[in-house]
C-alpha positions in Angstrom: -36.9 46.1 -1.3 -34.0 47.4 -2.9 -32.5 48.7 0.2 -33.2 45.1 1.8 -30.9 44.0 -1.2 -28.4 46.0 -0.9 -28.2 45.8 2.9 -27.8 42.1 2.4 -25.4 42.3 -0.4 -23.1 44.5 2.2 -23.4 42.3 5.0 -22.4 39.3 2.6 -19.3 41.2 1.2 -18.4 42.2 4.5 -18.4 38.6 5.7 -16.5 37.4 2.7 -13.7 40.2 3.4 -13.4 39.0 7.0 -13.2 35.4 6.1 -10.6 36.3 3.6 -8.5 38.2 6.0 -8.7 35.3 8.3 -7.1 33.2 5.8 -4.4 35.4 4.7 -3.9 36.0 8.5 -3.9 32.3 9.7 -6.2 33.0 12.2 -9.5 31.4 13.4 -10.0 27.9 11.8 -7.4 28.8 9.3 -4.8 28.9 12.0 -1.9 26.2 12.2 -1.2 24.3 15.2 1.5 26.2 17.1 3.9 25.0 19.5 2.8 27.5 21.8 6.1 28.7 22.8 7.7 32.3 22.3 9.7 32.7 19.3 12.4 34.7 21.3 13.2 32.0 23.3 15.1 29.9 20.8 18.6 29.8 21.1 21.0 30.2 18.6 24.8 30.3 18.7 25.9 32.5 21.6 27.1 35.7 21.9 30.8 36.0 21.1 31.0 33.0 18.7 30.5 34.3 15.0 28.6 31.5 12.6 30.5 30.7 9.8 29.5 29.9 6.5 29.2 26.1 7.3 26.1 24.4 8.3 27.1 24.0 12.0 28.1 26.2 14.4 29.5 24.8 17.8 29.8 26.9 20.9 31.5 24.1 23.1 35.1 23.7 23.4 37.4 23.7 20.5 40.6 21.8 19.4 42.0 24.6 17.5 40.3 24.3 14.3 41.4 20.8 13.5 38.9 18.8 11.0 36.7 17.0 13.3 33.2 15.3 13.2 30.6 17.3 14.3 28.9 16.4 17.7 25.6 16.0 16.7 23.9 15.2 13.2 20.2 15.4 12.2 18.5 13.4 9.4 15.1 13.4 8.0 14.1 9.7 8.0 10.6 10.3 6.5 8.2 12.6 5.6 4.4 11.6 5.1 1.5 14.1 4.1 -1.1 14.4 6.6 -3.1 17.1 4.5 -2.5 19.8 1.9 -0.3 22.0 4.3 0.9 19.2 7.0 3.5 16.9 7.1 4.5 14.5 9.8 8.2 14.5 9.8 10.2 11.7 11.5 13.8 12.6 12.1 16.9 11.3 14.1 19.3 12.9 16.2 22.7 11.3 16.6 25.4 12.0 19.4 28.8 11.5 17.4 30.9 12.6 20.6 32.7 10.1 22.9 30.7 11.1 25.8 27.0 11.3 27.1 25.3 14.7 26.3 23.3 15.5 29.2 20.2 18.0 29.3 19.7 17.8 25.5 16.8 20.0 24.1 16.5 20.5 20.3 14.9 23.7 19.0 13.8 23.9 15.4 12.3 26.8 13.3 11.5 26.8 9.9 11.7 29.9 7.8 10.3 30.4 4.1 13.1 30.9 1.5 16.9 29.9 1.3 17.9 32.0 4.4 16.5 32.8 8.3 15.5 36.5 6.7 12.1 34.9 5.6 9.1 34.5 7.7 9.2 32.0 10.5 6.3 29.6 9.4 6.7 26.6 12.1 8.9 26.3 15.3 9.1 23.3 17.9 11.2 22.0 20.3 11.8 18.4 22.1 13.4 17.7 25.2 15.4 14.7 24.6 17.3 14.7 28.2 20.2 12.3 27.9 21.8 11.2 24.9 24.2 8.4 25.3 27.8 8.6 23.5 27.2 7.3 19.7 23.5 6.8 20.5 20.5 8.6 18.9 17.2 9.7 19.2 14.0 9.8 16.8 11.0 11.3 16.9 8.1 12.3 14.8 6.6 16.0 14.9 3.9 17.2 12.8 4.4 20.3 10.7 1.2 22.3 10.4 1.3 25.3 8.5 -1.2 28.1 8.2 -2.4 28.6 4.5 -0.5 32.2 4.9 2.7 30.2 6.1 2.3 27.6 3.2 1.8 31.1 0.6 5.0 32.5 2.1 6.9 29.2 1.1 5.5 29.4 -2.3 6.4 33.0 -2.7 9.8 31.8 -1.9 10.0 29.6 -5.0 9.1 26.4 -2.6 12.2 26.7 -0.6 12.7 26.6 3.2 15.5 27.0 5.9 15.5 24.7 8.8 17.4 25.8 11.6 18.2 23.4 14.5 19.7 24.2 17.9 21.0 21.3 19.9 21.3 22.7 23.4 23.2 20.4 26.0 24.6 21.1 29.7 27.9 21.8 28.1 27.5 23.1 24.6 25.0 24.5 21.8 25.2 23.3 18.3 23.1 24.9 15.6 22.6 23.5 12.4 21.0 24.7 9.1 19.7 23.3 5.9 18.0 24.6 2.7 15.3 22.6 1.1 13.0 22.9 -1.9 9.5 21.6 -0.6 7.1 22.8 -3.3 
């Protein structure tokens, strides 16, 4: 009888260890929704253009360093909770140029912490296609994190870095923002 009880205890301990491991790793039923895209395919500033300390990096034509309006802005319009580790985020991309932007794709990565050195906890992309001069595009995306991604943000004192790259037919612009979310 003691052997059966010991065997059942070992099986239960192994089962709990497996479930705990899946929880920490964010796999199985604990896995967040994924964009299904390869993280290495997200563009950033092109080679040869150094990113400055400002929030915007533009790899298009330059006008000699004169102060100017960035070609695109991204604003978060609303954030609504859909579960403990899920948010529906509505954002607007505005074309501040005097010309139409063609073949527009927006790539976004969210990192745990105040820099892009932390873990990537979410990524997604949106094909906008054409964005008229002075026009805007609004969309709502679900940001659903695994428990391990949420824990990574908690370990970074509740801070995230949002890196958004707007890629068009003639330029690539990267925007960065830090937010305290927890």
